[in-house]
C-alpha positions as CSV (number, residue, x, y, z in Angstrom):
1,M,17.5,-6.9,-9.3
2,D,18.7,-3.5,-11.4
3,A,16.6,-0.9,-10.1
4,I,15.1,1.2,-12.9
5,Y,14.1,4.1,-10.4
6,T,15.3,4.8,-6.8
7,A,13.1,7.1,-4.7
8,A,15.0,8.5,-1.8
9,A,13.2,10.4,1.7
10,T,14.7,11.8,4.5
11,A,12.5,11.7,7.9
12,T,13.5,13.7,10.9
13,H,12.4,13.7,14.6
14,G,10.9,10.0,14.0
15,R,7.0,10.0,13.6
16,D,7.1,13.4,15.3
17,G,8.8,15.3,12.6
18,R,9.3,16.1,8.8
19,A,9.6,13.9,5.5
20,V,11.1,15.4,2.4
21,S,12.2,13.3,-0.8
22,S,15.0,14.0,-2.7
23,D,13.5,15.4,-5.3
24,G,11.4,17.9,-2.8
25,T,8.2,16.8,-4.8
26,L,6.9,15.0,-1.4
27,D,7.4,17.3,2.0
28,L,5.2,16.6,4.9
29,A,4.9,16.9,8.8
30,L,4.6,13.9,10.3
31,G,2.6,12.9,13.6
32,I,1.9,10.5,15.6
33,P,-1.7,9.1,15.5
34,V,-4.2,10.1,18.6
35,E,-4.5,6.0,19.1
36,M,-0.9,5.9,19.3
37,G,-1.2,8.8,22.1
38,G,0.4,11.6,19.8
39,S,-1.8,14.9,18.5
40,G,-2.3,13.6,15.2
41,Q,-1.4,16.5,13.4
42,G,0.4,15.3,10.0
43,T,0.4,11.9,8.4
44,N,2.5,9.0,9.8
45,P,4.2,6.3,8.5
46,E,1.1,3.9,8.5
47,Q,-0.9,6.0,5.9
48,L,2.1,6.7,3.5
49,F,2.8,2.7,3.3
50,A,-1.0,1.9,3.0
51,A,-1.3,5.1,0.1
52,G,2.1,3.6,-1.4
53,Y,0.3,-0.2,-1.5
54,A,-3.2,1.2,-3.0
55,A,-1.5,2.6,-5.4
56,C,1.3,0.3,-6.4
57,F,-1.4,-2.9,-6.5
58,G,-3.8,-0.5,-8.4
59,S,-0.8,-0.4,-11.1
60,A,-0.3,-4.1,-11.0
61,L,-4.1,-4.9,-11.0
62,G,-3.8,-2.8,-14.8
63,V,-1.2,-4.3,-15.5
64,V,-2.2,-7.9,-15.7
65,G,-5.9,-7.0,-16.5
66,R,-4.4,-5.3,-20.0
67,A,-2.7,-8.8,-20.8
68,A,-5.8,-10.2,-20.2
69,K,-7.5,-8.1,-22.4
70,V,-10.0,-6.9,-19.5
71,D,-10.4,-3.8,-18.3
72,V,-10.1,-2.8,-15.1
73,S,-9.4,0.7,-15.1
74,D,-12.4,1.8,-13.0
75,A,-11.0,-0.3,-9.9
76,A,-10.3,1.2,-7.0
77,V,-7.8,-0.1,-3.8
78,T,-7.8,0.7,-0.4
79,A,-4.9,-0.5,1.6
80,E,-5.9,-0.7,5.6
81,V,-2.4,-0.7,7.3
82,G,-2.5,-1.6,11.3
83,I,0.7,-1.9,13.5
84,G,0.1,-3.2,17.0
85,K,2.8,-4.9,19.7
86,E,4.4,-8.1,19.1
87,G,6.7,-9.2,21.9
88,E,9.2,-6.4,22.6
89,G,8.3,-4.4,19.5
90,F,6.0,-3.7,16.9
91,A,4.2,-5.5,13.7
92,L,2.0,-4.2,10.9
93,A,-1.0,-6.1,9.3
94,V,-2.7,-5.2,5.7
95,T,-5.7,-5.3,4.3
96,L,-6.1,-4.7,0.2
97,R,-10.0,-3.8,-0.3
98,I,-10.2,-3.8,-4.0
99,E,-13.3,-2.6,-5.3
100,L,-14.0,-4.1,-8.8
101,P,-15.5,-2.4,-12.4
102,D,-19.6,-3.3,-12.5
103,G,-19.7,-6.5,-15.1
104,L,-16.7,-8.1,-14.0
105,D,-17.3,-12.1,-13.3
106,E,-16.3,-13.2,-9.9
107,E,-13.7,-15.4,-11.0
108,T,-12.0,-13.6,-13.8
109,G,-11.7,-10.7,-11.2
110,R,-10.5,-13.0,-8.1
111,K,-8.2,-14.7,-10.6
112,L,-6.9,-11.0,-11.7
113,V,-6.4,-9.5,-8.3
114,E,-4.4,-13.0,-7.6
115,Q,-2.1,-12.8,-10.4
116,A,-1.9,-9.0,-9.5
117,H,-0.8,-9.9,-6.0
118,Q,2.1,-12.3,-7.7
119,V,3.0,-9.2,-9.6
120,C,3.0,-6.0,-7.5
121,P,6.4,-4.9,-5.4
122,Y,5.1,-4.4,-2.2
123,S,3.2,-7.6,-2.0
124,N,6.3,-9.0,-2.7
125,A,8.1,-7.4,-0.3
126,T,5.6,-7.8,2.4
127,R,5.1,-11.9,1.6
128,G,5.7,-14.2,4.5
129,N,6.9,-10.4,6.6
130,I,3.4,-9.3,7.5
131,P,-0.1,-10.8,6.9
132,V,-1.9,-9.4,4.1
133,D,-5.7,-10.1,3.2
134,L,-7.2,-9.7,0.0
135,V,-10.2,-8.8,0.3
136,I,-13.0,-8.2,-3.2
137,E,-15.9,-6.0,-2.6
């Protein structure tokens, strides 16, 4: 792969520190979620992954929609990223909830979502590594 763009960010102090992008646009306090024994003050890696995946999948849906001449500009994607124990370590699982525009027939919508799942770089990176469920709402 020849990279068109490369993002870089540095995190200090792990889940309870700070994450800053190389250009300074992203500068966030990180905090451990209450459910994992933390204060919940600050964002966490799962939220950041969810935001990135949702945005990327929405863009992929737009690409396949335009190619099919179907307007999906009003679609919304919510990514739910779960983390839990697996063996000696931890694992992730993702549910993508895709809200398609009113008036889009179910078959066309499902086909576009499945095509977007083949195009999206996040989907390609996670495929075979973590479970990703697609839910069309």
